[in-house]
VOBA-66700 format. One record per residue (C-alpha): x, y, z; residue in three letters; residue number from 1. Coordinates in nm, 4 decimals. Each point is the difference from the previous one (the first is absolute). Layout:
BEGIN
<rec c1="X" c2="Y" c3="Z" residuo="Ala" num="NUM"/>
...
REM end
This chain:
BEGIN
<rec c1="3.2335" c2="-3.3000" c3="1.8568" residuo="Met" num="1"/>
<rec c1="-0.0744" c2="-0.0534" c3="-0.3649" residuo="Asn" num="2"/>
<rec c1="-0.2933" c2="-0.2280" c3="0.0880" residuo="Asp" num="3"/>
<rec c1="-0.1596" c2="0.2760" c3="0.2024" residuo="Arg" num="4"/>
<rec c1="0.0647" c2="0.2890" c3="-0.2383" residuo="Ser" num="5"/>
<rec c1="-0.3336" c2="-0.0375" c3="-0.1838" residuo="Pro" num="6"/>
<rec c1="-0.1817" c2="0.0487" c3="0.3315" residuo="Glu" num="7"/>
<rec c1="0.1846" c2="0.3229" c3="0.0634" residuo="Tyr" num="8"/>
<rec c1="-0.0817" c2="0.1155" c3="-0.3491" residuo="Val" num="9"/>
<rec c1="-0.3680" c2="-0.0804" c3="0.0558" residuo="Asp" num="10"/>
<rec c1="-0.0012" c2="0.1922" c3="0.3295" residuo="Lys" num="11"/>
<rec c1="0.1615" c2="0.3017" c3="-0.1637" residuo="Ile" num="12"/>
<rec c1="-0.2494" c2="-0.0117" c3="-0.2855" residuo="Leu" num="13"/>
<rec c1="-0.2812" c2="-0.0312" c3="0.2523" residuo="Gly" num="14"/>
<rec c1="0.0945" c2="0.3368" c3="0.1485" residuo="Leu" num="15"/>
<rec c1="-0.0711" c2="0.1741" c3="-0.3286" residuo="Ala" num="16"/>
<rec c1="-0.3509" c2="0.1420" c3="-0.0548" residuo="Pro" num="17"/>
<rec c1="-0.2267" c2="-0.2145" c3="-0.2181" residuo="Pro" num="18"/>
<rec c1="-0.0326" c2="0.0732" c3="-0.3695" residuo="Thr" num="19"/>
<rec c1="-0.3586" c2="0.0064" c3="-0.1269" residuo="Val" num="20"/>
<rec c1="-0.0731" c2="-0.0262" c3="-0.3705" residuo="Leu" num="21"/>
<rec c1="-0.3381" c2="0.0412" c3="-0.1726" residuo="Glu" num="22"/>
<rec c1="-0.0409" c2="-0.2031" c3="-0.3176" residuo="Gln" num="23"/>
<rec c1="-0.3428" c2="0.0489" c3="-0.1547" residuo="Gly" num="24"/>
<rec c1="-0.2646" c2="-0.0920" c3="0.2588" residuo="Pro" num="25"/>
<rec c1="0.2578" c2="-0.1858" c3="0.2170" residuo="Phe" num="26"/>
<rec c1="0.2314" c2="0.1272" c3="0.2755" residuo="Val" num="27"/>
<rec c1="0.3273" c2="-0.1817" c3="0.0771" residuo="Phe" num="28"/>
<rec c1="0.2525" c2="0.0347" c3="0.2841" residuo="Ser" num="29"/>
<rec c1="0.3505" c2="-0.1403" c3="0.0464" residuo="Asn" num="30"/>
<rec c1="-0.0823" c2="-0.0622" c3="0.3689" residuo="Gln" num="31"/>
<rec c1="-0.2909" c2="-0.1469" c3="0.1863" residuo="Lys" num="32"/>
<rec c1="-0.2103" c2="0.2822" c3="0.1434" residuo="Leu" num="33"/>
<rec c1="-0.1923" c2="-0.0209" c3="0.3262" residuo="His" num="34"/>
<rec c1="-0.3071" c2="0.2010" c3="0.0863" residuo="His" num="35"/>
<rec c1="0.0558" c2="0.2445" c3="0.2857" residuo="Val" num="36"/>
<rec c1="-0.2859" c2="0.1309" c3="0.2125" residuo="Gly" num="37"/>
<rec c1="-0.3610" c2="-0.1041" c3="0.0327" residuo="Thr" num="38"/>
<rec c1="-0.1767" c2="-0.2138" c3="-0.2561" residuo="Asp" num="39"/>
<rec c1="-0.1605" c2="0.2002" c3="-0.2814" residuo="Pro" num="40"/>
<rec c1="-0.3694" c2="0.0669" c3="0.0380" residuo="Glu" num="41"/>
<rec c1="-0.2416" c2="-0.1493" c3="-0.2486" residuo="Ile" num="42"/>
<rec c1="-0.0753" c2="0.2682" c3="-0.2561" residuo="Gln" num="43"/>
<rec c1="-0.3751" c2="0.0653" c3="-0.0305" residuo="Pro" num="44"/>
<rec c1="-0.1758" c2="-0.0143" c3="-0.3316" residuo="Leu" num="45"/>
<rec c1="-0.1007" c2="0.3400" c3="-0.1320" residuo="Gln" num="46"/>
<rec c1="-0.3586" c2="0.0272" c3="-0.1223" residuo="Phe" num="47"/>
<rec c1="-0.1787" c2="0.2857" c3="-0.1735" residuo="Arg" num="48"/>
<rec c1="-0.3653" c2="0.0012" c3="0.0947" residuo="Gly" num="49"/>
<rec c1="-0.2014" c2="-0.1836" c3="0.2608" residuo="Leu" num="50"/>
<rec c1="-0.1224" c2="-0.2889" c3="-0.2157" residuo="Gln" num="51"/>
<rec c1="0.3512" c2="-0.1399" c3="-0.0411" residuo="Ala" num="52"/>
<rec c1="0.0440" c2="-0.0173" c3="0.3770" residuo="Met" num="53"/>
<rec c1="-0.3367" c2="-0.1756" c3="0.0346" residuo="Val" num="54"/>
<rec c1="0.0957" c2="-0.2477" c3="-0.2745" residuo="Asp" num="55"/>
<rec c1="0.3289" c2="-0.0758" c3="0.1741" residuo="Tyr" num="56"/>
<rec c1="-0.1600" c2="-0.0585" c3="0.3398" residuo="Leu" num="57"/>
<rec c1="-0.2578" c2="-0.2311" c3="-0.1575" residuo="Ile" num="58"/>
<rec c1="0.2821" c2="-0.1869" c3="-0.1722" residuo="Tyr" num="59"/>
<rec c1="0.1910" c2="-0.0449" c3="0.3260" residuo="Leu" num="60"/>
<rec c1="-0.3095" c2="-0.1616" c3="0.1458" residuo="Gly" num="61"/>
<rec c1="-0.0058" c2="-0.2729" c3="-0.2652" residuo="Thr" num="62"/>
<rec c1="0.1762" c2="-0.3346" c3="0.0030" residuo="Glu" num="63"/>
<rec c1="0.2097" c2="0.1066" c3="-0.3018" residuo="Asp" num="64"/>
<rec c1="0.1985" c2="0.2448" c3="0.2122" residuo="Ala" num="65"/>
<rec c1="0.2339" c2="-0.1891" c3="0.2337" residuo="Glu" num="66"/>
<rec c1="0.0077" c2="0.2691" c3="0.2670" residuo="Asp" num="67"/>
<rec c1="-0.0123" c2="0.3749" c3="0.0579" residuo="Ala" num="68"/>
<rec c1="0.3506" c2="0.0592" c3="-0.1378" residuo="Val" num="69"/>
<rec c1="-0.0687" c2="-0.2115" c3="-0.3064" residuo="Gly" num="70"/>
<rec c1="0.2848" c2="-0.2528" c3="-0.0053" residuo="Lys" num="71"/>
<rec c1="-0.1083" c2="-0.1542" c3="-0.3292" residuo="Val" num="72"/>
<rec c1="-0.2836" c2="0.2378" c3="-0.0885" residuo="Ala" num="73"/>
<rec c1="-0.0274" c2="0.0935" c3="-0.3669" residuo="Leu" num="74"/>
<rec c1="-0.2339" c2="0.2680" c3="-0.1287" residuo="Phe" num="75"/>
<rec c1="-0.0415" c2="0.2753" c3="-0.2584" residuo="Leu" num="76"/>
<rec c1="0.0275" c2="0.3495" c3="0.1430" residuo="His" num="77"/>
<rec c1="-0.1586" c2="0.2867" c3="-0.1957" residuo="Val" num="78"/>
<rec c1="0.2651" c2="0.2473" c3="0.1110" residuo="Glu" num="79"/>
<rec c1="-0.1203" c2="0.3013" c3="-0.2002" residuo="Ser" num="80"/>
<rec c1="-0.1909" c2="0.0810" c3="-0.3209" residuo="Pro" num="81"/>
<rec c1="0.3293" c2="-0.0598" c3="-0.1817" residuo="Leu" num="82"/>
<rec c1="0.1389" c2="-0.3062" c3="0.1792" residuo="Ser" num="83"/>
<rec c1="-0.1059" c2="-0.3529" c3="0.0996" residuo="Val" num="84"/>
<rec c1="0.2484" c2="-0.2113" c3="0.1990" residuo="Val" num="85"/>
<rec c1="0.0081" c2="-0.3771" c3="0.0533" residuo="Phe" num="86"/>
<rec c1="0.1039" c2="-0.0204" c3="0.3654" residuo="Arg" num="87"/>
<rec c1="0.1763" c2="-0.2964" c3="0.1520" residuo="Gly" num="88"/>
<rec c1="0.1133" c2="-0.1053" c3="0.3505" residuo="Pro" num="89"/>
<rec c1="0.1972" c2="0.2158" c3="0.2389" residuo="Leu" num="90"/>
<rec c1="0.3786" c2="0.0001" c3="-0.0373" residuo="Ala" num="91"/>
<rec c1="0.2375" c2="-0.0198" c3="0.2968" residuo="Ala" num="92"/>
<rec c1="0.0514" c2="0.3764" c3="-0.0278" residuo="Ser" num="93"/>
<rec c1="-0.3658" c2="0.0603" c3="0.0824" residuo="Gly" num="94"/>
<rec c1="-0.0847" c2="0.1080" c3="-0.3539" residuo="Trp" num="95"/>
<rec c1="-0.2623" c2="-0.1895" c3="-0.1974" residuo="Arg" num="96"/>
<rec c1="0.1242" c2="-0.1578" c3="-0.3217" residuo="Val" num="97"/>
<rec c1="-0.1376" c2="0.1516" c3="-0.3210" residuo="Ser" num="98"/>
<rec c1="-0.0121" c2="-0.2826" c3="-0.2551" residuo="Leu" num="99"/>
<rec c1="-0.1399" c2="0.1962" c3="-0.2944" residuo="Ala" num="100"/>
<rec c1="-0.1257" c2="0.3473" c3="-0.0804" residuo="Arg" num="101"/>
<rec c1="-0.2279" c2="0.1270" c3="-0.2753" residuo="Ser" num="102"/>
<rec c1="0.0025" c2="0.3700" c3="-0.0820" residuo="Thr" num="103"/>
<rec c1="-0.1482" c2="0.2330" c3="-0.2555" residuo="Cys" num="104"/>
<rec c1="0.1593" c2="0.3229" c3="-0.1245" residuo="Pro" num="105"/>
<rec c1="-0.1132" c2="0.3317" c3="0.1476" residuo="Pro" num="106"/>
<rec c1="-0.2550" c2="0.1948" c3="-0.1984" residuo="Gly" num="107"/>
<rec c1="-0.0641" c2="0.3680" c3="-0.0584" residuo="Phe" num="108"/>
<rec c1="0.2241" c2="0.2294" c3="0.2128" residuo="Pro" num="109"/>
<rec c1="-0.2619" c2="0.1882" c3="0.2009" residuo="Phe" num="110"/>
<rec c1="0.1105" c2="0.3283" c3="0.1521" residuo="Gly" num="111"/>
<rec c1="0.2655" c2="0.0582" c3="-0.2674" residuo="Glu" num="112"/>
<rec c1="-0.0177" c2="0.2735" c3="-0.2621" residuo="Trp" num="113"/>
<rec c1="-0.0026" c2="-0.0997" c3="-0.3665" residuo="Lys" num="114"/>
<rec c1="0.0125" c2="0.2106" c3="-0.3136" residuo="Asp" num="115"/>
<rec c1="-0.3130" c2="0.0072" c3="-0.2131" residuo="Gln" num="116"/>
<rec c1="0.1036" c2="-0.2681" c3="-0.2504" residuo="Glu" num="117"/>
<rec c1="0.1378" c2="-0.2439" c3="0.2596" residuo="Ser" num="118"/>
<rec c1="-0.3086" c2="0.0496" c3="0.2165" residuo="Phe" num="119"/>
<rec c1="-0.2396" c2="-0.0806" c3="-0.2843" residuo="Ile" num="120"/>
<rec c1="0.2023" c2="-0.3064" c3="-0.1061" residuo="Ile" num="121"/>
<rec c1="0.0058" c2="-0.1295" c3="0.3583" residuo="Ser" num="122"/>
<rec c1="-0.3749" c2="0.0491" c3="0.0346" residuo="Leu" num="123"/>
<rec c1="-0.0584" c2="-0.1950" c3="-0.3209" residuo="Ser" num="124"/>
<rec c1="0.2270" c2="-0.2928" c3="0.0934" residuo="Thr" num="125"/>
<rec c1="-0.0236" c2="-0.0349" c3="0.3788" residuo="Gln" num="126"/>
<rec c1="-0.3726" c2="0.0462" c3="0.0637" residuo="Phe" num="127"/>
<rec c1="-0.3075" c2="-0.2018" c3="-0.0875" residuo="Arg" num="128"/>
<rec c1="-0.2072" c2="0.1846" c3="-0.2636" residuo="Pro" num="129"/>
<rec c1="-0.3004" c2="0.1709" c3="0.1598" residuo="Thr" num="130"/>
<rec c1="-0.2125" c2="0.3048" c3="-0.0765" residuo="Asp" num="131"/>
<rec c1="0.1839" c2="0.1951" c3="0.2717" residuo="Ser" num="132"/>
<rec c1="0.3360" c2="-0.0901" c3="-0.1496" residuo="Leu" num="133"/>
<rec c1="-0.1061" c2="0.1030" c3="-0.3499" residuo="Arg" num="134"/>
<rec c1="-0.1237" c2="0.3349" c3="0.1338" residuo="Ala" num="135"/>
<rec c1="0.3283" c2="0.0545" c3="0.1814" residuo="Leu" num="136"/>
<rec c1="0.2099" c2="-0.0813" c3="-0.3071" residuo="Val" num="137"/>
<rec c1="-0.2087" c2="0.2385" c3="-0.2101" residuo="Lys" num="138"/>
<rec c1="0.0382" c2="0.2886" c3="0.2436" residuo="Val" num="139"/>
<rec c1="0.3701" c2="-0.0639" c3="0.0684" residuo="Ala" num="140"/>
<rec c1="0.0720" c2="-0.0074" c3="-0.3729" residuo="Gly" num="141"/>
<rec c1="-0.1511" c2="0.3443" c3="-0.0533" residuo="Asn" num="142"/>
<rec c1="0.1257" c2="0.1945" c3="0.3017" residuo="Val" num="143"/>
<rec c1="0.2395" c2="0.2877" c3="-0.0691" residuo="Thr" num="144"/>
<rec c1="0.2658" c2="0.0502" c3="0.2638" residuo="Gly" num="145"/>
<rec c1="0.0244" c2="0.3768" c3="-0.0048" residuo="Glu" num="146"/>
<rec c1="-0.3546" c2="0.0501" c3="0.1263" residuo="Glu" num="147"/>
<rec c1="-0.0301" c2="-0.2540" c3="0.2799" residuo="Ile" num="148"/>
<rec c1="-0.1519" c2="0.2080" c3="0.2760" residuo="Arg" num="149"/>
<rec c1="0.1535" c2="-0.0925" c3="0.3300" residuo="Val" num="150"/>
<rec c1="-0.1636" c2="0.3032" c3="0.1628" residuo="Ser" num="151"/>
<rec c1="-0.3384" c2="-0.1652" c3="-0.0382" residuo="Glu" num="152"/>
<rec c1="0.1121" c2="-0.3342" c3="0.1390" residuo="Asp" num="153"/>
<rec c1="-0.2389" c2="-0.0941" c3="0.2800" residuo="Asp" num="154"/>
<rec c1="0.1855" c2="-0.3206" c3="0.0895" residuo="Gly" num="155"/>
<rec c1="-0.2248" c2="-0.2145" c3="-0.2146" residuo="Val" num="156"/>
<rec c1="-0.0337" c2="0.1603" c3="-0.3438" residuo="Thr" num="157"/>
<rec c1="0.2227" c2="0.2278" c3="-0.2053" residuo="Gln" num="158"/>
<rec c1="-0.0989" c2="0.2262" c3="-0.2857" residuo="Glu" num="159"/>
<rec c1="0.1921" c2="-0.0242" c3="-0.3258" residuo="Ala" num="160"/>
<rec c1="-0.0188" c2="0.1175" c3="-0.3574" residuo="Ser" num="161"/>
<rec c1="-0.1150" c2="-0.2741" c3="-0.2367" residuo="Val" num="162"/>
<rec c1="0.0521" c2="0.0149" c3="-0.3758" residuo="Arg" num="163"/>
<rec c1="-0.3106" c2="-0.0443" c3="-0.2148" residuo="Ala" num="164"/>
<rec c1="0.0793" c2="-0.0315" c3="-0.3675" residuo="Gly" num="165"/>
<rec c1="0.3050" c2="0.1899" c3="-0.1232" residuo="Val" num="166"/>
<rec c1="-0.0086" c2="0.3349" c3="0.1750" residuo="Ser" num="167"/>
<rec c1="-0.3074" c2="0.0219" c3="0.2228" residuo="Leu" num="168"/>
<rec c1="0.0718" c2="-0.0510" c3="0.3693" residuo="Lys" num="169"/>
<rec c1="-0.2558" c2="-0.0756" c3="0.2693" residuo="Asn" num="170"/>
<rec c1="0.0400" c2="-0.0109" c3="0.3751" residuo="Arg" num="171"/>
<rec c1="-0.0694" c2="-0.3325" c3="0.1663" residuo="Ala" num="172"/>
<rec c1="0.0333" c2="-0.1548" c3="0.3431" residuo="Asp" num="173"/>
<rec c1="0.2398" c2="-0.2906" c3="0.0092" residuo="Leu" num="174"/>
<rec c1="-0.2116" c2="-0.2959" c3="0.1161" residuo="Pro" num="175"/>
<rec c1="0.0763" c2="-0.0967" c3="0.3584" residuo="Ser" num="176"/>
<rec c1="-0.0404" c2="-0.2179" c3="0.1976" residuo="Pro" num="177"/>
<rec c1="-0.0136" c2="-0.2777" c3="-0.2572" residuo="Leu" num="178"/>
<rec c1="-0.1074" c2="-0.3633" c3="0.0304" residuo="Ala" num="179"/>
<rec c1="0.2635" c2="-0.1958" c3="-0.1934" residuo="Leu" num="180"/>
<rec c1="0.1178" c2="-0.3609" c3="-0.0276" residuo="Val" num="181"/>
<rec c1="0.3797" c2="-0.0140" c3="-0.0266" residuo="Pro" num="182"/>
<rec c1="0.1899" c2="-0.3258" c3="-0.0503" residuo="Tyr" num="183"/>
<rec c1="0.1818" c2="-0.0188" c3="0.3343" residuo="Arg" num="184"/>
<rec c1="-0.0244" c2="-0.3598" c3="0.1161" residuo="Thr" num="185"/>
<rec c1="0.0200" c2="-0.3474" c3="-0.1580" residuo="Phe" num="186"/>
<rec c1="-0.1745" c2="-0.0041" c3="-0.3372" residuo="Arg" num="187"/>
<rec c1="-0.1786" c2="-0.3263" c3="0.0843" residuo="Glu" num="188"/>
<rec c1="-0.2224" c2="0.1756" c3="0.2541" residuo="Val" num="189"/>
<rec c1="-0.2545" c2="0.2792" c3="-0.0284" residuo="Glu" num="190"/>
<rec c1="0.1662" c2="0.3408" c3="0.0165" residuo="Gln" num="191"/>
<rec c1="-0.1551" c2="0.2158" c3="0.2753" residuo="Pro" num="192"/>
<rec c1="-0.1623" c2="0.3297" c3="-0.0942" residuo="Glu" num="193"/>
<rec c1="0.0761" c2="0.3010" c3="0.2166" residuo="Ser" num="194"/>
<rec c1="0.0042" c2="0.3796" c3="-0.0022" residuo="Phe" num="195"/>
<rec c1="0.2845" c2="0.2278" c3="-0.1048" residuo="Phe" num="196"/>
<rec c1="0.0672" c2="0.3713" c3="0.0111" residuo="Val" num="197"/>
<rec c1="0.1396" c2="0.1524" c3="-0.3198" residuo="Leu" num="198"/>
<rec c1="0.2490" c2="0.2859" c3="0.0097" residuo="Arg" num="199"/>
<rec c1="0.1466" c2="0.2078" c3="-0.2836" residuo="Ala" num="200"/>
<rec c1="0.2717" c2="0.2639" c3="-0.0216" residuo="Lys" num="201"/>
<rec c1="0.1881" c2="0.1965" c3="-0.2621" residuo="Asp" num="202"/>
<rec c1="0.3690" c2="-0.0931" c3="-0.0244" residuo="Thr" num="203"/>
<rec c1="0.0935" c2="0.2657" c3="-0.2548" residuo="Gly" num="204"/>
<rec c1="0.0324" c2="-0.2750" c3="-0.2586" residuo="Arg" num="205"/>
<rec c1="-0.3641" c2="-0.0969" c3="0.0081" residuo="Gly" num="206"/>
<rec c1="-0.2458" c2="-0.1442" c3="0.2518" residuo="Pro" num="207"/>
<rec c1="0.0880" c2="-0.2755" c3="0.2468" residuo="Ala" num="208"/>
<rec c1="-0.2443" c2="-0.2262" c3="0.1820" residuo="Phe" num="209"/>
<rec c1="-0.0043" c2="-0.2178" c3="0.3103" residuo="Ala" num="210"/>
<rec c1="-0.2562" c2="-0.2358" c3="0.1520" residuo="Leu" num="211"/>
<rec c1="-0.0233" c2="-0.0395" c3="0.3770" residuo="Phe" num="212"/>
<rec c1="-0.1725" c2="-0.2902" c3="0.1754" residuo="Glu" num="213"/>
<rec c1="-0.3069" c2="0.1096" c3="0.1949" residuo="Ala" num="214"/>
<rec c1="-0.1249" c2="-0.3192" c3="0.1655" residuo="Asp" num="215"/>
<rec c1="0.2390" c2="-0.0210" c3="0.2951" residuo="Gly" num="216"/>
<rec c1="0.1495" c2="-0.3276" c3="-0.1247" residuo="Gly" num="217"/>
<rec c1="-0.3286" c2="-0.1922" c3="0.0165" residuo="Ala" num="218"/>
<rec c1="0.0710" c2="-0.1416" c3="-0.3463" residuo="Trp" num="219"/>
<rec c1="0.2873" c2="-0.2063" c3="0.1431" residuo="Gln" num="220"/>
<rec c1="-0.2278" c2="-0.1906" c3="0.2376" residuo="Ile" num="221"/>
<rec c1="-0.2463" c2="-0.0645" c3="-0.2836" residuo="Glu" num="222"/>
<rec c1="0.2761" c2="-0.1157" c3="-0.2335" residuo="Ala" num="223"/>
<rec c1="0.1506" c2="-0.2362" c3="0.2569" residuo="Met" num="224"/>
<rec c1="-0.3420" c2="-0.1503" c3="0.0710" residuo="Ala" num="225"/>
<rec c1="-0.0466" c2="-0.0605" c3="-0.3735" residuo="Ser" num="226"/>
<rec c1="0.3416" c2="-0.1675" c3="-0.0241" residuo="Ile" num="227"/>
<rec c1="-0.0774" c2="-0.2281" c3="0.2947" residuo="Ala" num="228"/>
<rec c1="-0.3386" c2="-0.0925" c3="-0.1498" residuo="Met" num="229"/>
<rec c1="0.1591" c2="-0.0760" c3="-0.3386" residuo="Trp" num="230"/>
<rec c1="0.2571" c2="-0.2294" c3="0.1621" residuo="Leu" num="231"/>
<rec c1="-0.2668" c2="-0.1836" c3="0.2007" residuo="Arg" num="232"/>
<rec c1="-0.2141" c2="-0.0428" c3="-0.3121" residuo="Asp" num="233"/>
<rec c1="0.3069" c2="-0.1481" c3="-0.1711" residuo="Ala" num="234"/>
<rec c1="-0.0140" c2="-0.2757" c3="0.2658" residuo="Glu" num="235"/>
<rec c1="0.3634" c2="0.0221" c3="0.1048" residuo="Val" num="236"/>
<rec c1="0.1039" c2="-0.2742" c3="0.2411" residuo="Thr" num="237"/>
<rec c1="0.1172" c2="0.2334" c3="0.2795" residuo="Val" num="238"/>
<rec c1="-0.1908" c2="0.2550" c3="0.2063" residuo="Pro" num="239"/>
<rec c1="-0.0212" c2="0.3588" c3="-0.1277" residuo="Val" num="240"/>
<rec c1="0.0608" c2="0.2774" c3="0.2542" residuo="Ile" num="241"/>
<rec c1="-0.1099" c2="0.3413" c3="-0.1177" residuo="Gly" num="242"/>
REM end
């Protein structure tokens, strides 16, 4: 009886639900778990833009790619204007292994309202200096909030009161749309220029400003193409998809 007691204990313990513990990037269980149901489907890669899909199909047609699911395929994937991922082979779960990732911080918060001082500081630090930027900074620094004329907003321009000297005020149209070059992708590549719509409003504590993107997201495709070209020019030893 005593010789068999450990078996009974094991059977009793086996009836208890498993305990799963996450420790950092690892997951542990006190019991062996078995997959129930159908095998997981291979998760498709997600591309932004047509060129990345073309690059991937060309890569699959080369001798470097073992087969269509990429058992040992390694490549750089330009995932977005802010992220490049070093992709590895498929895991048993159907997900492709990400071996390394390079990211850059987000830039100017488009579509968000900023007070006059914060707006001017952001323009001066998060955009490439151009004539359009200098004109915008000059106008934004002289707008008075109490006389921003929303009633004459035609969807493109707004009229505002602009200080000239100490006391003289002149009316001026806020420039819009504007061709600007914000820092919004990796600094190693050329920053794409695109158009923005400027908006202003009176908050009761002074004017506030916001910039809205007006290119339909075309800058992202241009930025990703520049990243892919930069990586290829760097002569990396793996294919670049992007």
